[in-house]
C-alpha positions as a printed NumPy array, in Angstrom:
array([[-50.106,  41.854,  19.562],
       [-52.976,  44.07 ,  18.675],
       [-52.756,  47.515,  19.467],
       [-56.56 ,  48.294,  19.882],
       [-57.066,  49.86 ,  23.061],
       [-53.455,  50.876,  23.401],
       [-53.311,  53.482,  26.24 ],
       [-49.81 ,  55.018,  25.112],
       [-50.106,  58.073,  23.113],
       [-46.204,  57.708,  21.859],
       [-44.743,  54.988,  20.243],
       [-40.797,  53.921,  19.828],
       [-39.271,  54.225,  16.33 ],
       [-38.617,  50.423,  16.813],
       [-42.295,  49.919,  17.467],
       [-43.503,  52.127,  14.474],
       [-41.242,  50.105,  12.245],
       [-42.352,  46.948,  13.195],
       [-46.104,  47.969,  13.047],
       [-45.129,  49.373,   9.424],
       [-43.604,  45.972,   8.299],
       [-46.177,  44.03 ,   9.774],
       [-48.927,  45.817,   7.712],
       [-47.032,  45.35 ,   4.763],
       [-46.944,  41.357,   5.331],
       [-43.511,  41.056,   6.575],
       [-44.587,  39.699,  10.082],
       [-44.968,  36.211,   8.707],
       [-42.859,  33.72 ,   7.047],
       [-42.914,  33.027,   3.223],
       [-45.386,  30.191,   1.827],
       [-43.978,  26.769,   0.738],
       [-46.597,  27.062,  -1.993],
       [-47.959,  30.244,  -3.24 ],
       [-51.445,  30.168,  -4.616],
       [-53.571,  32.685,  -6.69 ],
       [-55.419,  33.37 ,  -3.799],
       [-52.514,  34.314,  -1.743],
       [-51.305,  36.814,  -4.163],
       [-54.951,  38.261,  -4.107],
       [-54.78 ,  38.682,  -0.328],
       [-51.491,  40.289,  -0.472],
       [-52.736,  42.997,  -3.255],
       [-55.639,  43.799,  -1.173],
       [-53.696,  44.   ,   1.89 ],
       [-51.045,  46.425,   0.027],
       [-53.999,  48.239,  -1.518],
       [-52.222,  48.423,  -4.953],
       [-48.836,  47.378,  -6.641],
       [-47.07 ,  49.797,  -8.68 ],
       [-46.353,  48.699, -12.186],
       [-42.96 ,  49.026, -13.558],
       [-41.25 ,  47.155, -16.339],
       [-37.612,  48.164, -16.105],
       [-36.349,  44.556, -16.89 ],
       [-32.836,  44.427, -15.64 ],
       [-33.745,  42.118, -12.967],
       [-37.505,  41.614, -13.282],
       [-40.695,  43.854, -13.667],
       [-41.192,  45.27 , -10.001],
       [-44.68 ,  44.172,  -9.623],
       [-43.694,  40.506,  -9.449],
       [-40.679,  41.33 ,  -7.178],
       [-43.246,  43.013,  -4.777],
       [-45.191,  39.743,  -4.145],
       [-42.109,  37.503,  -4.027],
       [-40.428,  39.64 ,  -1.428],
       [-43.556,  39.025,   0.969],
       [-44.693,  35.227,  -0.362],
       [-41.66 ,  33.496,  -1.92 ],
       [-41.464,  31.862,  -4.951],
       [-44.496,  31.583,  -7.239],
       [-45.159,  31.369, -11.328],
       [-45.262,  34.74 , -12.592],
       [-48.074,  33.702, -15.001],
       [-50.045,  33.068, -11.668],
       [-50.143,  36.997, -11.151],
       [-50.789,  37.449, -15.073],
       [-53.754,  35.152, -15.034],
       [-55.159,  36.724, -11.746],
       [-55.338,  40.392, -13.269],
       [-56.11 ,  39.534, -16.873],
       [-57.891,  36.491, -17.137],
       [-59.827,  36.449, -13.594],
       [-60.105,  40.037, -13.743],
       [-60.232,  40.286,  -9.753],
       [-57.781,  43.306, -10.4  ],
       [-57.409,  45.838, -13.143],
       [-54.855,  48.667, -14.064],
       [-55.507,  52.307, -13.28 ],
       [-53.493,  55.367, -11.995],
       [-53.497,  55.028,  -8.512],
       [-49.895,  55.612,  -6.696],
       [-48.654,  55.684, -10.376],
       [-49.878,  53.259, -12.695],
       [-50.726,  50.269, -10.542],
       [-52.7  ,  47.186, -10.225],
       [-55.698,  47.609,  -8.091],
       [-58.607,  45.457,  -6.966],
       [-61.68 ,  46.034,  -9.275],
       [-63.552,  47.049,  -6.254],
       [-61.287,  50.197,  -6.114],
       [-62.433,  51.305,  -9.614],
       [-65.312,  53.354,  -8.145],
       [-63.12 ,  55.144,  -5.489],
       [-60.569,  56.488,  -8.422],
       [-63.526,  57.434, -10.953],
       [-63.637,  61.214,  -9.617],
       [-59.55 ,  61.258, -10.581],
       [-60.43 ,  59.865, -14.065],
       [-62.886,  62.388, -14.562],
       [-60.304,  65.017, -14.036],
       [-57.284,  63.207, -15.229],
       [-54.496,  65.128, -16.558],
       [-53.234,  63.355, -19.564],
       [-49.685,  62.781, -20.083],
       [-47.112,  64.204, -21.481],
       [-48.275,  67.829, -20.084],
       [-49.895,  69.737, -22.87 ],
       [-51.092,  66.488, -24.884],
       [-54.785,  67.595, -24.168],
       [-54.455,  70.296, -26.777],
       [-54.077,  67.702, -29.604],
       [-57.126,  65.564, -28.137],
       [-59.101,  68.877, -28.509],
       [-57.537,  69.665, -31.859],
       [-57.835,  66.226, -33.141],
       [-61.263,  65.31 , -31.543],
       [-62.292,  63.189, -34.378],
       [-59.404,  61.05 , -34.46 ],
       [-59.415,  60.586, -30.653],
       [-63.21 ,  59.575, -30.971],
       [-62.334,  57.372, -33.793],
       [-59.728,  55.485, -31.876],
       [-62.368,  54.664, -29.076],
       [-64.981,  53.467, -31.786],
       [-62.335,  51.287, -33.325],
       [-62.033,  49.475, -29.916],
       [-65.999,  49.68 , -29.329],
       [-66.511,  47.923, -32.777],
       [-63.586,  45.586, -32.996],
       [-62.816,  44.409, -29.536],
       [-59.44 ,  44.615, -27.866],
       [-56.525,  46.477, -29.36 ],
       [-53.089,  47.395, -28.994],
       [-51.983,  50.907, -30.052],
       [-50.023,  49.295, -32.825],
       [-53.128,  47.851, -34.373],
       [-54.149,  51.451, -35.35 ],
       [-52.686,  53.958, -37.881],
       [-51.171,  57.41 , -36.707],
       [-53.383,  60.352, -37.672],
       [-52.772,  61.38 , -41.408],
       [-52.346,  64.944, -40.389],
       [-49.907,  64.296, -37.575],
       [-46.625,  64.784, -38.719],
       [-43.544,  63.117, -37.188],
       [-42.267,  66.121, -35.414],
       [-45.725,  66.207, -33.619],
       [-44.94 ,  62.746, -32.068],
       [-41.651,  63.845, -31.16 ],
       [-42.961,  66.818, -29.402],
       [-46.257,  65.167, -27.6  ],
       [-44.208,  61.775, -26.776],
       [-40.699,  61.945, -26.924],
       [-40.761,  59.908, -29.906],
       [-43.624,  57.691, -29.05 ],
       [-46.378,  57.222, -31.368],
       [-49.497,  59.931, -31.206],
       [-51.895,  56.671, -31.362],
       [-50.279,  55.557, -27.878],
       [-50.757,  58.559, -26.25 ],
       [-54.337,  58.636, -27.362],
       [-54.912,  55.001, -26.131],
       [-53.178,  56.144, -22.992],
       [-55.643,  59.2  , -22.427],
       [-58.643,  57.148, -23.002],
       [-57.022,  54.893, -20.116],
       [-56.536,  57.674, -17.929],
       [-60.093,  58.9  , -18.169],
       [-61.355,  55.64 , -17.547],
       [-62.86 ,  55.154, -21.081],
       [-60.645,  52.145, -21.9  ],
       [-59.085,  49.33 , -19.202],
       [-56.301,  46.929, -19.741],
       [-57.448,  43.417, -21.077],
       [-54.065,  41.96 , -21.256],
       [-50.277,  42.623, -21.802],
       [-48.373,  40.985, -24.582],
       [-45.032,  39.218, -23.945],
       [-43.32 ,  42.609, -24.744],
       [-45.413,  44.162, -22.085],
       [-47.428,  46.114, -24.697],
       [-50.983,  47.098, -23.008],
       [-53.911,  45.617, -25.008],
       [-57.034,  47.707, -24.419],
       [-60.827,  47.274, -24.199],
       [-64.024,  49.296, -23.184],
       [-63.668,  49.84 , -19.495],
       [-67.495,  48.868, -19.321],
       [-66.476,  45.434, -20.796],
       [-63.805,  44.705, -18.181],
       [-64.624,  46.039, -14.872],
       [-67.682,  44.414, -13.292],
       [-71.036,  46.385, -13.831],
       [-71.374,  46.622, -10.05 ],
       [-67.982,  48.435,  -9.716],
       [-67.9  ,  50.13 , -12.871],
       [-71.284,  51.598, -12.551],
       [-70.837,  52.602,  -8.821],
       [-70.625,  56.361,  -8.056],
       [-68.966,  57.469,  -4.993],
       [-68.865,  61.012,  -4.017],
       [-65.277,  62.555,  -4.22 ],
       [-65.147,  63.178,  -0.542],
       [-66.009,  59.669,   0.354],
       [-63.638,  58.283,  -1.986],
       [-60.849,  60.286,  -0.646],
       [-61.867,  59.061,   2.906],
       [-61.899,  55.527,   1.831],
       [-58.598,  55.623,  -0.035],
       [-56.965,  56.814,   2.869],
       [-58.198,  54.337,   5.207],
       [-56.856,  51.779,   2.719],
       [-53.266,  53.767,   2.864],
       [-53.387,  53.798,   6.652],
       [-54.245,  50.02 ,   6.648],
       [-51.344,  49.375,   4.218],
       [-49.149,  51.691,   6.215],
       [-49.882,  50.518,   9.76 ],
       [-48.823,  53.818,  11.03 ],
       [-47.873,  56.93 ,   8.919],
       [-48.053,  60.828,   8.854],
       [-50.633,  62.966,   6.829],
       [-48.124,  63.19 ,   3.942],
       [-47.025,  59.344,   4.107],
       [-50.87 ,  58.328,   3.794],
       [-51.525,  60.848,   1.075],
       [-48.647,  59.86 ,  -1.088],
       [-49.984,  55.987,  -1.335],
       [-52.559,  57.297,  -3.617],
       [-50.918,  60.32 ,  -4.938],
       [-53.445,  62.574,  -2.892],
       [-52.783,  66.355,  -2.016],
       [-51.689,  66.514,   1.473],
       [-54.28 ,  69.565,   2.183],
       [-56.749,  67.465,   1.012],
       [-56.157,  64.442,   2.818],
       [-55.832,  66.067,   6.255],
       [-59.475,  66.861,   6.727],
       [-60.407,  63.351,   5.72 ],
       [-57.935,  62.072,   8.   ],
       [-59.598,  64.069,  10.728],
       [-62.768,  62.579,  10.018],
       [-61.107,  59.027,  10.244],
       [-59.739,  59.844,  13.562],
       [-63.081,  61.067,  14.884],
       [-64.915,  58.139,  13.844],
       [-62.187,  55.768,  15.623],
       [-60.671,  54.167,  12.309],
       [-57.283,  55.819,  12.944],
       [-55.707,  57.22 ,  16.014],
       [-53.796,  60.046,  16.539],
       [-50.178,  59.049,  18.177],
       [-46.632,  60.382,  18.403],
       [-43.693,  58.502,  17.41 ],
       [-39.992,  58.877,  18.549],
       [-38.268,  61.352,  16.772],
       [-41.164,  62.378,  14.266],
       [-42.065,  66.103,  14.128],
       [-45.427,  65.358,  12.594],
       [-48.32 ,  63.592,  14.22 ],
       [-48.942,  60.079,  13.189],
       [-52.055,  57.91 ,  12.554],
       [-52.278,  54.553,  13.542],
       [-54.879,  52.197,  12.023],
       [-57.281,  50.708,  14.318],
       [-56.449,  47.326,  13.061],
       [-52.624,  47.548,  12.982],
       [-50.627,  44.73 ,  14.813],
       [-47.382,  45.311,  16.886],
       [-45.426,  42.036,  16.688],
       [-42.74 ,  41.491,  19.09 ],
       [-40.142,  41.184,  16.213],
       [-39.68 ,  40.854,  12.546],
       [-37.648,  38.141,  10.881],
       [-37.952,  39.208,   7.213],
       [-35.066,  38.715,   4.855],
       [-36.194,  40.188,   1.641],
       [-34.526,  42.208,  -0.967],
       [-37.025,  45.03 ,  -2.   ],
       [-37.954,  46.517,  -5.334],
       [-36.949,  50.128,  -5.812],
       [-40.918,  50.414,  -6.418],
       [-41.866,  48.622,  -3.152],
       [-44.389,  50.255,  -0.994],
       [-42.168,  49.941,   1.816],
       [-39.47 ,  52.287,   0.167],
       [-41.197,  54.546,  -2.446],
       [-41.713,  57.414,  -0.109],
       [-38.216,  58.435,   0.28 ],
       [-38.88 ,  60.867,   3.24 ],
       [-40.601,  58.012,   5.161],
       [-37.678,  55.689,   4.659],
       [-35.437,  58.41 ,   6.03 ],
       [-37.801,  58.77 ,   9.208],
       [-38.699,  55.281,   9.574],
       [-35.286,  53.292,   8.573],
       [-32.621,  56.147,   9.057],
       [-31.784,  55.03 ,   5.367],
       [-31.391,  57.585,   2.475],
       [-32.597,  56.093,  -0.672],
       [-32.408,  57.275,  -4.114],
       [-32.659,  55.223,  -7.52 ],
       [-29.995,  56.268,  -9.741],
       [-31.318,  54.879, -13.087],
       [-31.698,  58.224, -14.847],
       [-28.194,  59.584, -12.99 ],
       [-25.336,  59.293, -15.722],
       [-23.113,  56.332, -14.686],
       [-20.218,  58.492, -13.381],
       [-22.045,  60.087, -10.866],
       [-23.913,  57.252,  -9.358],
       [-22.892,  56.578,  -5.684],
       [-24.631,  52.933,  -5.402],
       [-25.594,  51.76 ,  -8.949],
       [-28.002,  51.507, -11.699],
       [-30.684,  49.268, -10.319],
       [-30.209,  48.998,  -6.549],
       [-32.362,  47.241,  -4.189],
       [-32.456,  47.664,  -0.196],
       [-32.174,  44.506,   1.62 ],
       [-34.399,  44.095,   4.67 ],
       [-33.28 ,  42.144,   7.317],
       [-35.286,  41.585,  10.504],
       [-36.954,  45.264,  10.943],
       [-34.041,  47.147,   9.382],
       [-32.558,  48.166,   5.996],
       [-29.128,  46.954,   6.252],
       [-27.521,  46.888,   2.481],
       [-27.922,  48.436,  -1.061],
       [-27.56 ,  45.497,  -3.57 ],
       [-26.954,  46.468,  -7.515],
       [-28.457,  43.538,  -9.299],
       [-28.755,  42.233, -12.917],
       [-30.16 ,  39.165, -14.449],
       [-27.723,  38.042, -17.06 ],
       [-30.303,  35.765, -18.704],
       [-28.153,  34.285, -21.638],
       [-25.51 ,  33.071, -18.971],
       [-28.35 ,  32.237, -16.427],
       [-26.536,  34.165, -13.679],
       [-27.762,  36.777, -11.378],
       [-25.207,  39.381, -10.979],
       [-24.12 ,  41.076,  -7.913],
       [-22.52 ,  44.21 ,  -9.337],
       [-22.147,  45.835,  -5.87 ],
       [-23.24 ,  45.418,  -2.393],
       [-23.257,  48.168,   0.073],
       [-23.866,  47.589,   3.89 ],
       [-24.901,  50.448,   6.408],
       [-22.098,  51.606,   8.672],
       [-23.659,  49.849,  11.863],
       [-24.451,  46.651,  10.421],
       [-22.815,  43.266,  11.455],
       [-21.298,  42.335,   8.058],
       [-21.06 ,  38.534,   8.641],
       [-24.682,  37.567,   9.746],
       [-25.954,  40.234,   7.236],
       [-23.75 ,  38.767,   4.524],
       [-24.999,  35.416,   4.975],
       [-28.71 ,  36.401,   4.88 ],
       [-28.222,  38.344,   1.992],
       [-26.473,  35.154,   0.007],
       [-29.657,  32.991,   1.031],
       [-31.909,  35.682,  -0.266],
       [-29.683,  36.063,  -3.418],
       [-29.899,  32.436,  -3.996],
       [-33.789,  32.249,  -3.457],
       [-34.086,  35.141,  -5.758],
       [-31.838,  33.593,  -8.532],
       [-33.477,  30.341,  -8.258],
       [-37.143,  32.189,  -8.836],
       [-35.947,  33.95 , -12.049],
       [-34.605,  30.781, -13.4  ],
       [-30.899,  31.511, -12.878],
       [-28.469,  28.604, -12.218],
       [-25.845,  30.72 , -10.238],
       [-25.224,  33.924,  -8.379],
       [-21.968,  35.409,  -9.439],
       [-20.297,  38.377,  -7.298],
       [-18.286,  41.071,  -8.988],
       [-14.621,  40.841,  -7.893],
       [-14.255,  42.689,  -4.671],
       [-17.998,  42.796,  -4.146],
       [-19.666,  41.489,  -0.63 ]])
């Protein structure tokens, strides 16, 4: 059901959940055969996919698309991004895959990019000759990885430790050029290392040369965020592209004034919500999906609590003895609710999907939820090329 012309100024929490999940593509069944065009449509609907290469299970960006579309060859996504070049990498939420047409909307942020680690800009200033030399090497030799170039001769090892927590200085210089939009990622090696080339040789000229005023770029990014959310507060929408809320509010007011968004109230929410003009309100959601910790549905933790009554925290950096749920815990979406947290690991040598723990929410009916979870685990294991699903004793 489309919401255009909806007379009601207030939505129930259940309606808001269904709108949000429909906007993320969970209002439709998975596909029997996934093509590159399906992946491309899904990424454009989401606006971006956050890159993360924690490989306990599978790198996150692959899983985000599996959760919505079903099984597909992972090489299909690699080809779409790095060979067909309909998409590229850039800082958006965090480091992300974005459509090439989004490049101009991020340019004003590239121009004011704050290099990482914090304070490394001092090195770039002090070693400007080396910084320029790296860029010129890529210009003259073509695509390179950071390992293709030597460290600066006058950079002692302790400087690498100071600026990059043990990472090579040359890697940080490549990353800085990437952040400023001078370089783009042309490929990823099997070990996930980036291969860089000049951005002007990677991003199509119509997008690379396009100039968009910062205010207009912010307005368009927030519109993309609203389309991906369906419904959200100013803080929700601003977080999608990591925009300061104080800068987002006037742009959202302009989008509401133009009719692209509508201000509404949601049951139990203190803040005004913005409803995308094209949002859909399905009568129900039939999803069964394990969500990456870096899935757009769950990456803004405050929104997860408000929308799903689900307090979620990734505990990778929590000492093992202090973890409550596990190391790599995926929320399980059943219907329009997050009903469980599942700690998973791919045991590739033994070709097993290990379920280290499964914790169900208090009000969940365990038997139907467990049966649905078992189906999803089998589907996930099959997609990953694993032969079996093994539950740790006492789990489930």
